[in-house]
Residue frames relative to the residue before (quaternion, step in Angstrom):
aa qw qx qy qz dx dy dz
X 1.0000 0.0000 0.0000 0.0000 0.00 0.00 0.00
X 0.4324 0.7107 -0.4804 0.2777 3.63 1.04 0.06
X 0.6532 0.4828 -0.3468 0.4690 3.62 0.83 -0.81
X 0.6519 0.5211 -0.3775 0.4012 3.64 0.83 -0.79
X 0.5839 0.6014 -0.3693 0.4012 3.62 1.13 -0.67
X 0.7419 0.4394 -0.1936 0.4680 3.57 1.04 -0.77
X 0.4518 0.7619 -0.4134 0.2111 3.47 1.32 -0.57
X 0.8887 -0.0258 -0.0539 0.4545 3.44 -1.14 1.08
X 0.2198 0.7974 -0.5396 0.1575 3.65 0.84 0.46
X 0.8128 0.1022 0.0107 0.5734 3.53 0.96 -1.01
X 0.2084 0.7886 -0.5586 0.1507 3.69 0.94 0.56
X 0.7286 0.4415 -0.3093 0.4226 3.66 0.42 -0.99
X 0.6589 0.4620 -0.3250 0.4967 3.65 0.91 -0.73
X 0.6512 0.4736 -0.3530 0.4765 3.68 0.88 -0.73
X 0.6252 0.5086 -0.3513 0.4765 3.66 0.87 -0.61
X 0.6825 0.4978 -0.2929 0.4478 3.57 0.84 -0.88
X 0.7179 0.4152 -0.2409 0.5041 3.56 1.15 -0.53
X 0.8238 0.2657 -0.1141 0.4876 3.61 0.99 -0.62
X 0.7199 0.3533 -0.2369 0.5485 3.52 1.28 -0.08
X 0.1339 0.8663 -0.4747 0.0794 3.58 1.15 0.65
X 0.5946 0.5502 -0.3925 0.4354 3.58 0.93 -0.58
X 0.7232 0.4109 -0.2696 0.4853 3.60 0.83 -0.78
X 0.6609 0.5006 -0.3340 0.4484 3.61 0.85 -0.86
X 0.6409 0.5147 -0.3441 0.4537 3.63 0.91 -0.81
X 0.5901 0.5550 -0.3454 0.4738 3.64 1.04 -0.74
X 0.7184 0.4423 -0.2575 0.4711 3.58 0.82 -1.02
X 0.6018 0.5536 -0.3594 0.4497 3.59 1.16 -0.63
X 0.6178 0.5523 -0.3281 0.4535 3.64 1.11 -0.56
X 0.5599 0.5679 -0.4205 0.4327 3.66 1.14 -0.36
X 0.3231 -0.7545 0.5400 0.1866 3.58 -0.78 1.04
X 0.0210 0.8048 -0.5904 0.0566 3.54 -0.26 1.21
X 0.3698 0.7879 -0.4447 0.2116 3.56 1.28 -0.02
X 0.7114 0.4087 -0.2902 0.4926 3.63 0.89 -0.74
X 0.6440 0.5445 -0.3274 0.4261 3.62 0.93 -0.53
X 0.8258 0.2101 -0.0169 0.5231 3.43 1.06 -1.13
X 0.3912 -0.7247 0.4577 0.3350 3.57 1.43 0.27
X 0.3125 0.7322 -0.5325 0.2876 3.63 0.74 1.06
X 0.0270 0.8138 -0.5805 -0.0021 3.55 -0.53 0.94
X 0.2598 -0.7627 0.5772 0.1328 3.56 -1.18 0.55
X 0.2234 -0.7852 0.5632 0.1279 3.68 -0.54 1.01
X 0.6431 -0.5128 0.3869 0.4168 3.56 -1.17 0.48
X 0.8196 0.2162 -0.2047 0.4895 3.58 -1.05 0.90
X 0.5262 0.6072 -0.4171 0.4247 3.66 1.20 -0.07
X 0.4100 -0.6766 0.5713 0.2186 3.54 -1.15 0.86
X 0.3438 -0.7348 0.5540 0.1871 3.52 -0.77 1.06
X 0.0732 -0.8050 0.5878 0.0324 3.60 -0.84 0.97
X 0.3970 0.7514 -0.4762 0.2260 3.53 1.22 -0.12
X 0.6226 0.5408 -0.3478 0.4460 3.66 0.97 -0.75
X 0.6688 0.4742 -0.3058 0.4840 3.68 0.88 -0.76
X 0.6259 0.5065 -0.3354 0.4890 3.59 0.97 -0.75
X 0.6472 0.5084 -0.3319 0.4611 3.70 0.82 -0.89
X 0.6774 0.5024 -0.2825 0.4571 3.50 0.82 -1.01
X 0.6166 0.5112 -0.3373 0.4946 3.62 1.11 -0.69
X 0.6295 0.5279 -0.3495 0.4505 3.60 0.95 -0.73
X 0.6328 0.5247 -0.3378 0.4585 3.55 0.94 -0.81
X 0.6238 0.5545 -0.3177 0.4500 3.57 0.93 -0.99
X 0.6703 0.5131 -0.2796 0.4575 3.55 0.94 -1.07
X 0.6459 0.5275 -0.3312 0.4416 3.60 0.96 -0.79
X 0.6346 0.4965 -0.3234 0.4962 3.54 1.07 -0.82
X 0.6406 0.5524 -0.3322 0.4173 3.61 0.98 -0.78
X 0.5872 0.5722 -0.3495 0.4534 3.47 1.09 -0.90
X 0.6448 0.5357 -0.3269 0.4363 3.61 0.86 -0.85
X 0.6261 0.5606 -0.3001 0.4513 3.53 1.13 -0.80
X 0.6375 0.5362 -0.2969 0.4668 3.46 1.07 -0.87
X 0.6579 0.4906 -0.3015 0.4854 3.57 1.04 -0.79
X 0.6379 0.4857 -0.3422 0.4901 3.62 0.97 -0.84
X 0.6161 0.5459 -0.3774 0.4242 3.66 0.86 -0.70
X 0.6454 0.4988 -0.3306 0.4747 3.55 0.98 -0.77
X 0.6122 0.5156 -0.3642 0.4762 3.68 0.88 -0.83
X 0.6897 0.4904 -0.2922 0.4455 3.60 0.72 -1.11
X 0.6348 0.5140 -0.3451 0.4623 3.67 0.95 -0.79
X 0.6705 0.4997 -0.3056 0.4554 3.64 0.97 -0.68
X 0.8032 0.3864 -0.1567 0.4255 3.59 1.01 -0.69
X 0.7831 0.3385 -0.1197 0.5078 3.57 1.21 -0.74
X 0.6267 -0.4728 0.4199 0.4554 3.61 -1.21 0.21
X 0.4887 -0.7161 0.4293 0.2532 3.53 -0.73 1.15
X 0.6347 0.5711 -0.3268 0.4052 3.49 1.02 -0.85
X 0.7043 0.4650 -0.2373 0.4811 3.45 0.87 -1.00
X 0.6503 0.5204 -0.3067 0.4607 3.57 1.09 -0.73
X 0.6052 0.5301 -0.3402 0.4869 3.58 1.13 -0.65
X 0.6829 0.4620 -0.2942 0.4834 3.53 0.68 -1.09
X 0.6359 0.5251 -0.3616 0.4349 3.72 0.82 -0.68
X 0.6833 0.4941 -0.2754 0.4617 3.52 0.79 -1.05
X 0.6375 0.5460 -0.2843 0.4633 3.54 1.02 -0.90
X 0.6976 0.4669 -0.2482 0.4835 3.49 0.95 -1.01
X 0.7095 0.4592 -0.2957 0.4453 3.56 0.97 -0.70
X 0.5979 0.5572 -0.3845 0.4292 3.50 1.24 -0.05
X 0.5630 0.6492 -0.3623 0.3610 3.55 1.25 -0.38
X 0.6759 0.4876 -0.3450 0.4316 3.74 0.73 -0.87
X 0.6787 0.4786 -0.3205 0.4557 3.65 0.87 -0.72
X 0.6027 0.5508 -0.3533 0.4565 3.51 1.20 -0.46
X 0.6366 0.5025 -0.3099 0.4961 3.52 1.15 -0.67
X 0.6009 0.5760 -0.3193 0.4530 3.44 1.24 -0.63
X 0.6806 0.5074 -0.2978 0.4366 3.44 1.11 -0.69
X 0.5745 0.5317 -0.3585 0.5088 3.46 1.41 -0.16
X 0.8139 0.3628 -0.1440 0.4303 3.57 0.91 -0.91
X 0.7059 0.4654 -0.2666 0.4626 3.55 1.16 -0.52
X 0.2083 -0.7404 0.6278 0.1195 3.45 -1.53 0.27
X 0.7942 0.3449 -0.2218 0.4483 3.50 -1.27 0.15
X 0.8466 -0.1010 0.1466 0.5016 3.48 -1.11 -0.94
X 0.6503 0.5050 -0.3259 0.4645 3.65 0.81 -0.89
X 0.5944 0.5241 -0.3630 0.4901 3.68 1.03 -0.65
X 0.6485 0.5080 -0.3216 0.4669 3.66 0.75 -0.87
X 0.6952 0.4733 -0.2983 0.4513 3.56 0.88 -0.85
X 0.5995 0.5481 -0.3308 0.4804 3.52 1.16 -0.71
X 0.6842 0.4906 -0.2968 0.4507 3.55 0.87 -0.89
X 0.6476 0.5133 -0.3151 0.4667 3.52 1.02 -0.73
X 0.6320 0.4962 -0.3102 0.5082 3.57 1.14 -0.81
X 0.6401 0.5125 -0.3343 0.4646 3.67 0.83 -0.60
X 0.6947 0.4448 -0.2796 0.4913 3.53 0.88 -0.95
X 0.6032 0.5569 -0.3853 0.4213 3.63 0.98 -0.58
X 0.7503 0.3958 -0.2241 0.4797 3.64 0.86 -0.92
X 0.6045 0.5426 -0.3559 0.4620 3.58 1.23 -0.60
X 0.7053 0.4267 -0.2883 0.4872 3.60 0.87 -0.77
X 0.5754 0.5935 -0.3601 0.4324 3.59 1.26 -0.67
X 0.6061 0.5867 -0.3525 0.4051 3.59 1.06 -0.61
X 0.5639 0.6657 -0.3617 0.3288 3.64 1.10 -0.74
X 0.7329 0.4105 -0.2597 0.4764 3.58 0.63 -1.06
X 0.6249 0.5125 -0.3581 0.4675 3.64 1.13 -0.59
X 0.6072 0.5361 -0.3452 0.4741 3.62 1.07 -0.82
X 0.7177 0.4704 -0.2969 0.4188 3.53 0.68 -1.00
X 0.6202 0.5279 -0.3235 0.4817 3.50 1.17 -0.60
X 0.6108 0.5538 -0.3336 0.4572 3.57 1.04 -0.63
X 0.6497 0.5069 -0.2931 0.4848 3.47 1.03 -0.85
X 0.6365 0.5459 -0.3087 0.4490 3.60 0.95 -0.99
X 0.7356 0.3980 -0.2501 0.4877 3.62 0.91 -0.97
X 0.6968 0.5049 -0.2997 0.4120 3.67 0.92 -0.58
X 0.7030 0.4449 -0.2223 0.5083 3.57 1.14 -0.72
X 0.4757 -0.6355 0.5189 0.3171 3.55 -0.93 0.74
X 0.5936 -0.6131 0.3671 0.3702 3.63 -0.96 0.81
X 0.5809 0.5881 -0.3751 0.4196 3.66 1.08 -0.59
X 0.7672 0.3498 -0.1527 0.5155 3.69 1.07 -0.75
X 0.3911 0.7781 -0.4344 0.2300 3.60 1.33 -0.11
X 0.6558 0.4959 -0.3046 0.4809 3.65 0.91 -0.96
X 0.6790 0.4666 -0.3384 0.4547 3.59 0.77 -0.77
X 0.6883 0.4869 -0.3296 0.4250 3.51 0.91 -0.83
X 0.5870 0.5071 -0.3728 0.5092 3.68 1.15 -0.35
X 0.6422 0.5240 -0.3372 0.4465 3.58 0.95 -0.74
X 0.6497 0.4761 -0.3116 0.5040 3.65 1.07 -0.72
X 0.6355 0.5390 -0.3286 0.4445 3.55 0.89 -0.83
X 0.7325 0.3966 -0.2480 0.4947 3.65 0.75 -0.89
X 0.5821 0.5376 -0.3823 0.4755 3.53 1.11 -0.37
X 0.6443 0.5048 -0.3084 0.4847 3.55 0.99 -0.77
X 0.6598 0.5201 -0.3196 0.4382 3.59 0.84 -0.97
X 0.6919 0.4672 -0.2777 0.4752 3.55 0.96 -0.89
X 0.6113 0.5699 -0.3224 0.4446 3.42 1.13 -0.78
X 0.6916 0.4548 -0.2502 0.5023 3.56 0.99 -0.98
X 0.5916 0.5486 -0.3736 0.4577 3.54 1.13 -0.52
X 0.6756 0.4794 -0.3263 0.4552 3.57 0.91 -0.69
X 0.6004 0.5034 -0.3436 0.5178 3.59 1.14 -0.50
X 0.6090 0.5717 -0.3641 0.4119 3.65 1.02 -0.61
X 0.5932 0.5583 -0.3681 0.4482 3.54 1.07 -0.81
X 0.6287 0.5561 -0.2861 0.4622 3.57 0.96 -0.96
X 0.6907 0.4710 -0.2708 0.4772 3.58 0.86 -1.13
X 0.6439 0.5100 -0.3592 0.4431 3.61 0.98 -0.77
X 0.6108 0.5719 -0.3261 0.4399 3.56 1.05 -0.90
X 0.6718 0.5129 -0.2681 0.4623 3.51 0.85 -1.21
X 0.6383 0.5476 -0.3040 0.4476 3.63 0.99 -1.02
X 0.6965 0.4692 -0.2696 0.4712 3.54 0.89 -0.99
X 0.6338 0.5573 -0.3193 0.4309 3.54 1.05 -0.75
X 0.7163 0.4587 -0.2445 0.4656 3.52 0.94 -1.02
X 0.8144 0.3052 -0.1089 0.4814 3.55 0.79 -1.12
X 0.2880 -0.8085 0.4707 0.2045 3.60 1.35 -0.20
X 0.7332 0.3589 -0.2904 0.4994 3.59 1.03 0.79
X 0.5327 -0.6539 0.4218 0.3327 3.53 -0.97 0.77
X 0.4827 0.6561 -0.4062 0.4142 3.60 1.27 -0.33
X 0.6244 0.5311 -0.3451 0.4571 3.67 0.93 -0.81
X 0.5940 0.5400 -0.4008 0.4414 3.71 0.97 -0.73
X 0.7301 0.4265 -0.2798 0.4546 3.63 0.68 -0.91
X 0.5674 0.5441 -0.3732 0.4927 3.69 1.18 -0.33
X 0.6599 0.4801 -0.3054 0.4907 3.51 0.85 -0.86
X 0.6540 0.5120 -0.3160 0.4585 3.64 0.87 -0.80
X 0.6294 0.5199 -0.3428 0.4649 3.55 1.10 -0.76
X 0.6280 0.5205 -0.3298 0.4753 3.57 1.07 -0.70
X 0.6524 0.5009 -0.3267 0.4654 3.58 0.93 -0.71
X 0.6566 0.5267 -0.2960 0.4514 3.50 1.02 -0.81
X 0.6139 0.5028 -0.3501 0.4978 3.57 0.98 -0.76
């Protein structure tokens, strides 16, 4: 559950800083009339970063669906380890890459990160006796939310020390390893 705690804490800002070629292209799309978006003089446009984030989330949703399919068909232990392991290389990519490759790495990370959830839930369902299953899920989600609250602190410390969103993903990579 550790990667889930950090998920997307700084994606839009990271994209704005490190995928400028893509976000600037998306910023030039006039969505003002369709979504009542206006830009005042001197205001930083973030629409491109937000649209890029939306694309990453759409890809991530597909990962969650695939994780459910995998959980139904394969040994859950190996499926979980596989998804967990496959989420590390794109996370390293999010530290090193810029532009379109960064967006692809973020989508890849999100795909496997969210894909772990149905596998993880299935592992709990099979490993815990039915009599304790509700309590086990309560403990699991309490831990996930608890670690998530610590993650906000870790993100803040990482940004304060290194002054870049790249550090957040480097720290997350260390936690994942």
